[in-house]
C-alpha positions as CSV (number, residue, x, y, z in Angstrom):
1,M,0.0,0.0,0.0
2,N,1.3,3.4,-0.8
3,A,1.8,6.1,1.8
4,Q,-0.4,9.2,1.9
5,S,1.0,11.9,-0.3
6,Q,1.5,15.6,0.4
7,F,-1.4,16.3,-2.0
8,P,-3.7,13.1,-2.2
9,D,-5.6,14.3,-5.2
10,E,-2.4,14.5,-7.1
11,Q,-1.3,10.9,-6.4
12,D,-1.8,8.2,-9.0
13,A,-2.4,4.5,-8.2
14,N,1.3,3.7,-8.3
15,G,2.3,6.3,-5.8
16,G,3.5,8.8,-8.4
17,F,2.9,12.6,-8.1
18,V,0.7,14.0,-10.9
19,R,0.6,17.8,-10.8
20,Q,-2.8,19.4,-11.2
21,A,-3.6,21.4,-14.3
22,D,-3.7,25.2,-13.9
23,E,-7.4,26.3,-13.8
24,F,-7.3,29.9,-15.0
25,R,-5.8,30.5,-18.5
26,Q,-7.1,33.9,-19.6
27,W,-4.7,35.9,-21.7
28,L,-3.6,39.6,-21.7
29,G,-3.8,41.2,-25.2
30,T,-4.7,38.9,-28.0
31,P,-7.0,37.1,-28.1
32,D,-8.6,38.5,-25.0
33,A,-7.6,42.1,-25.5
34,D,-11.1,43.5,-25.1
35,Q,-11.3,41.8,-21.6
36,F,-7.7,42.0,-20.5
37,P,-5.7,44.8,-22.2
38,A,-2.1,44.8,-21.5
39,V,-1.7,48.1,-19.8
40,A,0.5,49.3,-16.9
41,G,-0.9,49.5,-13.4
42,R,-3.9,47.2,-14.0
43,Y,-2.4,43.9,-12.9
44,H,-0.9,42.5,-9.8
45,L,1.2,39.3,-9.1
46,Y,0.6,37.3,-6.0
47,I,3.8,35.1,-5.5
48,S,5.7,33.1,-2.9
49,L,9.6,33.6,-2.9
50,A,9.8,30.0,-1.9
51,C,8.0,28.6,-5.0
52,P,10.1,28.1,-8.1
53,W,7.2,28.6,-10.4
54,A,6.2,31.9,-8.9
55,S,9.8,33.0,-8.6
56,R,10.2,32.6,-12.4
57,T,7.5,35.2,-13.0
58,L,9.1,37.6,-10.7
59,I,12.4,37.1,-12.5
60,V,10.8,37.8,-15.8
61,R,9.1,40.9,-14.5
62,N,12.5,42.1,-13.2
63,V,14.4,41.2,-16.4
64,K,11.8,42.9,-18.6
65,G,11.8,46.1,-16.5
66,L,8.2,45.9,-15.4
67,K,8.4,46.7,-11.8
68,K,6.5,50.1,-12.3
69,A,3.9,48.4,-14.6
70,I,2.9,45.4,-12.5
71,S,2.8,45.4,-8.8
72,V,3.7,42.4,-6.5
73,S,3.0,41.0,-3.2
74,V,4.6,38.1,-1.4
75,V,2.8,35.6,0.8
76,D,4.0,34.0,4.0
77,P,6.4,31.1,3.1
78,I,4.7,28.9,5.7
79,R,1.6,27.4,4.0
80,D,-0.9,26.0,6.6
81,E,-4.1,24.0,6.4
82,K,-5.9,27.1,4.9
83,G,-3.2,27.6,2.2
84,W,-1.1,30.5,1.3
85,A,-1.6,33.4,3.7
86,F,-1.0,37.1,3.9
87,R,0.8,37.9,7.1
88,E,3.4,40.5,8.3
89,G,6.9,39.0,8.3
90,P,10.4,39.5,6.9
91,G,10.1,39.7,3.2
92,Y,6.3,39.2,3.1
93,G,3.3,41.2,4.2
94,K,-0.4,41.9,4.1
95,D,-2.4,41.9,0.8
96,P,-2.3,45.6,-0.4
97,I,-4.7,45.2,-3.1
98,N,-7.8,43.4,-1.8
99,G,-7.0,42.9,1.9
100,F,-7.3,39.2,1.6
101,N,-6.1,37.1,4.4
102,Y,-5.6,34.1,2.3
103,L,-4.9,33.6,-1.4
104,S,-7.8,31.2,-1.6
105,E,-10.0,34.2,-1.3
106,A,-8.7,35.3,-4.8
107,Y,-9.7,31.9,-6.2
108,F,-13.1,31.8,-4.7
109,A,-13.7,35.5,-5.8
110,T,-13.0,34.3,-9.3
111,D,-14.7,30.9,-9.2
112,A,-16.9,30.2,-6.1
113,A,-17.0,26.5,-7.1
114,F,-13.2,26.1,-7.3
115,K,-12.2,22.7,-5.9
116,G,-8.4,22.4,-6.6
117,R,-5.3,23.2,-4.8
118,I,-4.5,26.9,-4.3
119,T,-1.2,27.6,-6.1
120,V,1.1,30.5,-6.8
121,P,1.7,32.6,-8.8
122,V,-1.5,34.4,-9.5
123,L,-2.0,37.3,-12.0
124,W,-4.8,39.4,-10.7
125,D,-6.8,42.0,-12.6
126,K,-7.3,44.9,-10.2
127,E,-10.1,46.4,-12.4
128,K,-12.3,43.3,-12.9
129,A,-11.3,41.8,-9.5
130,V,-10.7,38.4,-10.9
131,I,-7.7,36.0,-11.5
132,V,-6.5,36.3,-15.0
133,N,-4.1,33.5,-15.0
134,N,-2.4,31.1,-12.6
135,S,-0.1,29.3,-15.0
136,E,3.6,30.4,-14.6
137,D,4.3,29.5,-18.3
138,D,1.5,31.7,-19.6
139,I,2.3,34.6,-17.2
140,C,6.0,34.6,-18.3
141,R,5.0,34.6,-21.9
142,M,2.6,37.5,-21.4
143,L,5.1,39.6,-19.4
144,N,7.6,39.0,-22.3
145,D,5.2,39.6,-25.2
146,D,2.5,42.0,-24.3
147,F,4.0,44.9,-22.4
148,G,6.5,46.2,-25.0
149,A,5.0,49.8,-24.7
150,V,5.9,50.0,-20.9
151,A,8.7,47.5,-20.5
152,E,12.1,49.2,-19.7
153,S,14.0,46.4,-21.4
154,S,13.7,45.2,-24.9
155,I,15.1,41.7,-24.0
156,N,13.2,38.9,-25.7
157,L,13.2,35.7,-23.6
158,F,11.3,33.8,-26.5
159,P,13.3,34.7,-29.7
160,A,11.5,33.3,-32.7
161,E,14.6,32.1,-34.4
162,L,15.0,29.6,-31.6
163,E,11.6,28.0,-31.7
164,P,10.6,25.1,-31.6
165,E,14.1,24.1,-30.1
166,H,13.6,26.4,-27.3
167,A,10.0,25.1,-26.5
168,N,11.2,21.5,-26.7
169,L,14.1,22.1,-24.3
170,A,11.9,24.0,-21.9
171,Q,9.4,21.1,-21.7
172,Y,12.3,18.6,-21.3
173,I,13.5,20.8,-18.3
174,Y,10.1,20.9,-17.0
175,E,9.3,17.2,-17.1
176,N,12.7,15.9,-15.8
177,V,14.1,18.8,-13.6
178,N,11.5,21.3,-12.6
179,N,8.8,18.8,-11.8
180,G,11.2,15.9,-11.6
181,V,12.4,17.0,-8.2
182,Y,8.8,17.0,-7.0
183,R,8.1,13.6,-8.6
184,A,11.0,12.4,-6.6
185,G,10.1,14.1,-3.3
186,F,6.4,13.5,-3.3
187,A,6.6,9.9,-4.6
188,T,5.0,7.4,-2.1
189,S,6.4,4.3,-3.7
190,Q,9.9,3.2,-4.2
191,T,9.3,2.4,-8.0
192,E,8.0,5.9,-8.7
193,Y,10.8,7.6,-6.7
194,N,13.4,5.6,-8.5
195,K,12.0,6.5,-12.0
196,A,12.0,10.2,-11.1
197,F,15.4,10.1,-9.5
198,K,17.0,8.5,-12.5
199,A,15.3,10.8,-15.0
200,L,16.3,13.8,-13.0
201,F,20.0,13.0,-12.8
202,A,20.1,11.9,-16.5
203,A,18.8,15.3,-17.4
204,L,21.3,17.1,-15.2
205,D,24.1,15.1,-16.7
206,E,22.9,16.0,-20.2
207,L,22.5,19.6,-19.3
208,E,26.1,19.7,-17.8
209,L,27.4,18.5,-21.1
210,R,25.4,21.0,-23.0
211,L,26.8,23.8,-20.9
212,S,30.4,22.6,-21.3
213,T,30.5,24.6,-24.6
214,K,27.7,27.2,-24.2
215,R,27.6,30.0,-21.6
216,Y,23.8,29.7,-21.5
217,L,21.5,27.0,-22.9
218,F,21.4,28.6,-26.4
219,G,24.8,30.3,-26.4
220,D,25.4,33.9,-25.5
221,Q,21.7,34.9,-25.2
222,I,19.7,34.2,-22.0
223,V,16.2,32.8,-22.8
224,E,13.2,31.8,-20.7
225,A,14.5,28.2,-20.4
226,D,17.6,29.5,-18.7
227,W,15.4,31.1,-15.9
228,R,13.3,28.0,-15.8
229,L,16.2,25.9,-15.1
230,F,17.7,28.5,-12.7
231,C,14.8,28.3,-10.4
232,T,15.3,24.7,-9.7
233,L,19.1,24.7,-9.6
234,V,19.2,27.6,-7.0
235,R,17.0,25.5,-4.6
236,F,18.7,22.2,-5.4
237,D,21.5,22.0,-2.8
238,A,19.6,23.8,-0.1
239,V,16.3,21.8,-0.3
240,Y,15.9,19.1,-3.0
241,H,19.1,17.3,-2.4
242,G,18.2,16.4,1.2
243,H,14.5,17.1,1.6
244,F,13.5,15.5,-1.7
245,K,16.1,12.8,-1.5
246,C,17.6,13.9,-4.8
247,N,21.0,13.0,-3.4
248,L,23.2,11.4,-6.2
249,R,25.0,14.7,-6.7
250,R,24.7,18.3,-5.7
251,I,24.8,21.1,-8.2
252,V,28.1,22.3,-6.7
253,D,29.4,18.9,-7.9
254,Y,28.7,19.7,-11.5
255,P,31.4,22.2,-12.7
256,N,29.4,23.6,-15.6
257,L,25.9,23.7,-14.0
258,H,27.4,25.3,-10.8
259,G,29.2,27.9,-12.8
260,Y,26.1,28.6,-14.9
261,L,24.0,28.9,-11.7
262,L,26.4,31.5,-10.3
263,D,26.5,33.4,-13.6
264,L,22.6,33.7,-13.6
265,F,22.4,34.5,-9.9
266,Q,24.8,37.4,-10.4
267,H,22.8,38.8,-13.3
268,P,21.2,42.2,-12.3
269,G,17.9,42.0,-10.6
270,I,18.0,38.2,-9.8
271,A,19.7,37.9,-6.3
272,G,16.7,39.8,-4.8
273,T,14.3,37.1,-6.1
274,V,16.1,34.4,-4.1
275,N,15.3,34.2,-0.3
276,F,16.7,31.1,1.3
277,D,14.9,31.8,4.6
278,H,11.6,31.5,2.7
279,I,12.8,28.6,0.6
280,K,13.9,26.4,3.5
281,R,11.2,27.3,6.0
282,H,8.5,26.6,3.4
283,Y,9.8,23.2,2.3
284,Y,11.1,21.8,5.6
285,F,8.2,23.2,7.7
286,T,5.2,23.0,5.5
287,H,5.9,19.4,4.1
288,D,5.4,17.8,7.5
289,D,4.6,14.4,5.9
290,I,8.2,14.4,4.6
291,N,9.7,16.2,7.6
292,P,7.5,15.5,10.6
293,S,9.9,17.2,13.0
294,R,9.6,20.5,11.1
295,I,13.2,21.2,12.0
296,V,14.7,23.6,9.4
297,P,18.4,22.9,8.7
298,L,20.8,25.6,9.1
299,G,23.0,24.6,6.3
300,P,24.4,24.1,3.7
301,A,26.8,27.0,3.3
302,L,26.4,28.4,-0.2
303,D,28.3,31.1,-1.9
304,F,26.6,32.7,-5.0
305,T,29.1,35.5,-5.2
306,A,32.0,33.4,-6.2
307,A,33.8,33.9,-9.6
308,H,32.2,31.6,-12.3
309,G,34.4,32.0,-15.3
310,R,31.4,31.4,-17.7
311,D,32.1,34.5,-19.7
312,A,35.1,32.6,-21.2
313,L,32.4,30.5,-23.1
314,S,30.9,33.5,-24.9
315,H,30.8,33.2,-28.7
316,Q,31.5,29.4,-28.3
317,D,28.0,28.2,-28.9
318,S,28.6,25.5,-31.4
């Protein structure tokens, strides 16, 4: 018999973790421009700094220079039985938009019959008072594509000349790395854990090789898939290696992946999106089925300011 999972509704009969689909998938601009025009000041991001999915939307917002155009608030990293909460604390606070006490209130205000798990990120329409979208993939794409008139940066994280290879690599990273660590950590059978563990480290080995000749995944240009990978790598040694039993190797044991991680972390506007207090307290305290003692480890000691040497690979993207 399989053990009870962290999210019972997202566990299959074999003890594997099957992530729920995102519920709200409205789009800014085309094709929903009449309902949700992409204008500055209208939208708000609800995020957790602990969550890699939510952190990626914050990174894209920062990289695109949309801080003035789209407001953000951060939930308490400790998710209790009522879900993500708005409380006062270091790096998080009350909801400044609606005065909600819990993020679930945003979900029920949008759909009173919503039955799924409450997740971050959430892109909220302040004018209509509804959730536009809770898919990090969609939100990142909209932030990149639809705010050109107000974005302070012209960086394009989805360059047309790299599609569909970029989309294929992003999907590979999602399945085997981003969601792979969760499939290992939330597995309730040895068989499902083994499958996720092996796929994860096979993918990391492949990415280590790819990054031996490229500064970033596609050469000199940072694309969305880089930030997608970054959000898992930056949490790996602190959380996934121990808490999720992804312990064949650490990222620091991969010369290219580790240097790549440092390179991205040191990119302007990124360090502030990483909060290890939020990350560790969320995973180790909230997942009490995995860590019943709720003891949050003090380590490991990680230095993200070290020299990375990745600039030597610039223009060597063959």
